[in-house]
C-alpha positions in Angstrom: 20.4 4.2 -28.4 20.4 2.6 -31.8 17.1 2.6 -33.8 16.8 -1.1 -33.8 17.3 -1.3 -30.0 14.9 1.5 -29.5 12.1 -0.2 -31.5 12.8 -3.4 -29.7 12.4 -1.6 -26.4 9.2 0.0 -27.5 7.8 -3.4 -28.5 8.7 -5.0 -25.2 7.2 -2.1 -23.2 4.0 -2.3 -25.2 3.5 -6.0 -24.8 4.5 -6.4 -21.2 1.3 -5.0 -19.7 -0.7 -7.3 -21.9 1.2 -10.4 -20.6 0.8 -9.1 -17.1 -2.9 -8.8 -17.5 -3.1 -12.2 -19.1 -1.8 -14.0 -16.0 -4.8 -15.6 -14.3 -5.4 -14.4 -10.8 -5.0 -17.1 -8.1 -8.4 -18.4 -7.0 -9.1 -18.8 -3.3 -11.0 -21.9 -2.2 -12.3 -21.9 1.3 -12.5 -25.2 3.0 -14.7 -25.6 6.1 -14.4 -28.7 8.2 -15.8 -29.8 11.6 -12.6 -31.6 12.4 -14.1 -35.0 13.1 -12.9 -37.3 11.8 -9.4 -36.2 10.9 -9.8 -34.0 7.8 -6.3 -34.5 6.4 -7.2 -37.5 4.2 -10.1 -35.5 2.8 -7.9 -32.5 2.2 -5.3 -34.6 0.4 -8.1 -36.1 -1.8 -9.4 -32.6 -2.6 -5.9 -31.3 -3.6 -5.3 -34.5 -5.7 -8.6 -34.1 -7.4 -7.9 -30.4 -8.2 -4.5 -31.3 -9.5 -5.8 -33.7 -12.0 -7.9 -30.8 -13.4 -4.8 -28.6 -13.6 -5.2 -26.6 -10.3 -1.9 -26.6 -8.4 -2.4 -25.5 -4.8 -0.2 -22.5 -4.2 0.0 -21.6 -7.9 -3.5 -21.7 -9.4 -5.5 -21.9 -6.3 -5.0 -21.2 -2.6 -6.8 -23.4 -0.2 -7.9 -21.5 2.9 -8.7 -24.3 5.4 -10.7 -23.5 8.5 -11.4 -26.3 11.1 -13.6 -26.1 14.2 -11.3 -28.8 15.7 -14.3 -30.9 16.5 -16.3 -28.2 18.2 -19.5 -27.5 16.3 -20.0 -24.2 18.2 -16.9 -22.8 16.5 -18.1 -23.5 13.0 -20.1 -20.2 12.5 -17.0 -18.1 13.3 -14.8 -20.3 11.0 -17.4 -19.8 8.2 -17.6 -16.1 8.8 -13.8 -15.9 8.5 -13.9 -17.4 5.0 -16.7 -15.0 4.0 -14.5 -12.0 5.2 -11.7 -13.4 3.0 -14.1 -13.2 0.1 -13.1 -16.7 -1.2 -14.3 -17.7 -4.6 -16.0 -20.9 -3.4 -16.5 -22.6 -0.1 -16.0 -26.4 0.1 -17.9 -27.7 3.2 -17.2 -31.2 4.4 -20.1 -32.9 6.4 -23.5 -31.6 7.3 -22.6 -29.3 10.3 -20.0 -27.5 8.2 -22.4 -27.2 5.2 -25.1 -25.7 7.6 -22.7 -23.2 9.0 -21.5 -22.2 5.5 -25.0 -21.8 4.3 -25.9 -19.6 7.3 -22.9 -17.4 6.7 -23.4 -16.4 3.1 -26.1 -16.4 0.4 -23.6 -15.1 -2.3 -20.4 -17.2 -2.2 -21.0 -20.5 -4.0 -20.8 -23.5 -1.7 -19.9 -27.1 -2.7 -20.7 -29.5 0.1 -20.5 -33.1 1.0 -23.3 -33.8 3.3 -25.8 -36.5 4.4 -29.5 -36.1 3.5 -29.1 -32.5 2.2 -32.8 -32.2 1.3 -34.0 -33.6 4.7 -31.8 -31.3 6.6 -32.9 -28.2 4.6 -29.6 -27.6 3.0 -31.2 -27.6 -0.5 -34.7 -27.5 -1.9 -34.4 -30.6 -4.1 -31.8 -33.0 -5.5 -32.5 -32.0 -9.1 -32.6 -28.2 -8.6 -30.8 -27.3 -5.3 -31.6 -23.5 -5.6 -29.7 -20.8 -3.8 -25.9 -20.9 -3.6 -25.2 -24.5 -2.6 -24.7 -27.7 -4.4 -22.5 -30.8 -4.1 -22.6 -34.4 -3.0 -25.2 -36.4 -1.0 -23.2 -39.0 0.9 -26.2 -41.2 1.9 -25.4 -41.2 5.6 -28.8 -42.4 6.9 -28.9 -45.4 4.6 -25.3 -46.3 5.3 -26.0 -46.1 9.0 -28.7 -48.8 8.4 -26.1 -50.8 6.4 -23.8 -50.8 9.4 -26.5 -52.7 11.4 -26.5 -55.3 8.7 -22.7 -55.5 8.9 -22.9 -56.0 12.7 -25.2 -59.0 12.2 -22.8 -60.5 9.6 -19.6 -59.8 11.4 -20.9 -60.7 14.9 -23.8 -63.2 14.5 -24.3 -63.3 18.3 -24.8 -59.5 18.6 -28.1 -58.6 20.2 -27.5 -55.0 21.4 -25.8 -52.1 19.5 -25.2 -48.6 20.8 -25.3 -45.7 18.3 -22.9 -43.0 19.5 -24.7 -40.0 18.1 -23.8 -36.2 17.9 -26.2 -33.9 19.7 -25.0 -30.9 17.6 -25.4 -32.6 14.1 -28.6 -31.8 12.2 -28.4 -35.2 10.6 -28.6 -37.2 13.8 -32.4 -37.5 13.8 -32.6 -39.1 10.4 -29.6 -41.4 11.2 -31.2 -42.7 14.3 -34.5 -43.3 12.6 -32.9 -45.4 9.8 -30.8 -47.4 12.1 -33.7 -48.2 14.5 -35.8 -49.3 11.5 -33.1 -51.6 10.2 -32.2 -53.0 13.6 -35.8 -53.9 14.4 -36.1 -55.8 11.1 -33.2 -58.1 12.1 -33.8 -58.5 15.8 -31.1 -56.3 17.2 -31.8 -53.7 19.9 -30.4 -50.4 19.0 -30.0 -47.7 21.7 -28.8 -44.1 21.1 -26.2 -42.6 23.3 -26.2 -38.9 22.4 -23.2 -36.8 23.2 -21.5 -33.5 22.1 -18.0 -33.7 20.5 -16.2 -32.4 23.6 -18.0 -34.7 26.1 -16.3 -37.2 28.4 -16.3 -40.3 26.2 -14.5 -42.5 28.6 -17.6 -42.4 30.8 -19.7 -43.2 27.7 -17.7 -46.2 26.7 -17.6 -47.6 30.2 -21.4 -47.3 30.3 -21.6 -49.2 27.0 -19.4 -52.0 28.2 -21.3 -52.3 31.5 -24.8 -52.5 29.9 -24.0 -55.4 27.6 -23.4 -53.6 24.3 -22.1 -55.9 21.6 -20.9 -53.3 19.1 -21.0 -49.5 18.6 -21.9 -47.5 15.5 -20.1 -44.1 15.7 -21.6 -41.1 13.8 -18.8 -39.7 11.6 -18.9 -36.2 13.3 -17.8 -37.9 16.6 -15.0 -40.0 15.2 -11.6 -39.2 16.6 -8.5 -41.1 17.7 -9.5 -40.9 21.4 -13.0 -42.3 20.6 -11.6 -45.2 18.6 -9.0 -46.0 21.3 -11.7 -46.1 24.0 -13.8 -48.6 21.9 -10.7 -50.8 21.6 -10.0 -50.4 25.4 -13.5 -51.6 26.2 -13.2 -54.4 23.6 -16.1 -53.0 21.6 -16.2 -53.5 17.8 -16.8 -50.1 16.1 -18.6 -49.5 12.8 -19.3 -46.4 10.8 -19.9 -45.1 7.3 -16.7 -43.3 6.6 -13.3 -44.9 5.8 -11.7 -42.8 8.5 -12.9 -45.1 11.2 -11.2 -48.4 10.1 -8.2 -46.4 8.9 -7.7 -45.1 12.4 -8.2 -48.4 14.1 -11.9 -49.0 14.2 -13.3 -52.3 12.9 -15.4 -51.7 9.8 -17.0 -49.1 7.5 -19.4 -49.1 4.6 -18.6 -45.8 2.9 -19.0 -43.8 -0.2 -16.2 -44.7 -2.7 -13.4 -42.2 -1.9 -12.0 -42.0 -5.4 -15.4 -41.3 -6.9 -16.1 -38.7 -4.2 -12.9 -36.9 -5.0 -13.5 -36.8 -8.7 -17.0 -35.5 -8.3 -16.2 -32.9 -5.6 -13.2 -31.5 -7.5 -15.3 -31.5 -10.7 -18.0 -29.4 -9.0 -15.5 -26.9 -7.7 -14.0 -26.6 -11.2 -17.4 -25.9 -12.7 -18.1 -23.2 -10.1 -14.8 -21.6 -10.7 -15.6 -21.5 -14.4 -18.9 -19.7 -13.7 -21.5 -22.5 -13.2 -24.4 -21.5 -10.8 -24.9 -23.9 -7.9 -28.7 -23.4 -8.2 -28.6 -25.2 -11.5 -26.2 -28.0 -10.6 -28.1 -31.2 -9.4 -26.9 -32.8 -6.2 -24.7 -35.8 -7.1 -25.7 -39.2 -5.7 -23.4 -42.2 -5.9 -24.1 -45.8 -6.6 -20.7 -47.0 -5.6 -19.7 -47.9 -2.0 -16.7 -49.5 -0.4 -16.6 -52.0 2.4 -13.4 -51.5 4.5 -12.3 -53.9 7.2 -9.5 -53.5 9.7 -8.4 -57.1 10.1 -5.7 -56.1 12.7 -8.4 -54.6 14.9 -10.6 -57.8 14.4 -7.7 -59.9 15.7 -7.2 -57.5 18.7 -10.8 -57.9 19.6 -10.7 -61.7 19.2 -13.2 -61.6 16.3 -13.2 -64.1 13.4 -14.6 -62.2 10.4 -16.6 -64.6 8.2 -14.7 -65.4 5.0 -17.7 -64.4 2.9 -17.6 -60.9 4.4 -13.8 -60.6 3.9 -14.3 -61.7 0.3 -16.7 -58.9 -0.3 -14.4 -56.2 1.2 -13.0 -53.6 -1.1 -10.1 -53.0 1.3 -8.7 -55.0 4.1 -6.3 -53.2 6.5 -3.8 -55.8 7.8 
């Protein structure tokens, strides 16, 4: 071998290990979801948000998604699976998933989107969460109360509203309290119908129709295609506080702004991956919400949405 070639070989051999070490290891992000409503829009938002920060799924990060398929009893095992994988951070979508993640680990950082995280005991305070969990407060109880106001605006003749509530969701008690308070102040009778996610909802909706219910507010952790179709079958206008309801055929939602939620959630994940401690990251609370109306569903139900309400909508699904 010539001297110049030999020296070039030595240089390459010496520098190759350095470059090999310089390649950043792929980070693993565990994603824990209950499965109601359909998590795919949320997962797309999360991937898109991470992409804007330079994280390509499959190259820089690997998303390990675990869904309980709507069964809250399966969440602890799904969370434990992410812990066994030793993911770098767990993203927990909705209160039941956040509770399961918190119960599964005190070491892996958790970034959650949940309703009333202080009231449900997920964190100690908004300003200093403590422990290994931080994230976004999606204001569910207050938005549930807002749904009652929307019922009054959209259906002025409404006198009775059923709240289809989840028996397995730690957030249910606060939600019902807020809705009852708001309903009483505007002269609407609000009655809870508490079910588990795998219950027979056909019976529940028949019961609503027969007892004179004018509209139904569906807790997000019970939203699914079958539930929404049953509401349509029984000619019951459905409301909630996640965009997934009108997007799947429900009538109306007043929800946290999806784009802002995506930006904040991916930003929190980015900070954790770069070494920030959840205990020192205040819970984010939004001031921006979106009114989404499914006009196609309104027509199917024979409802004339007031023009003033349509004018306020951030999104109208035709």
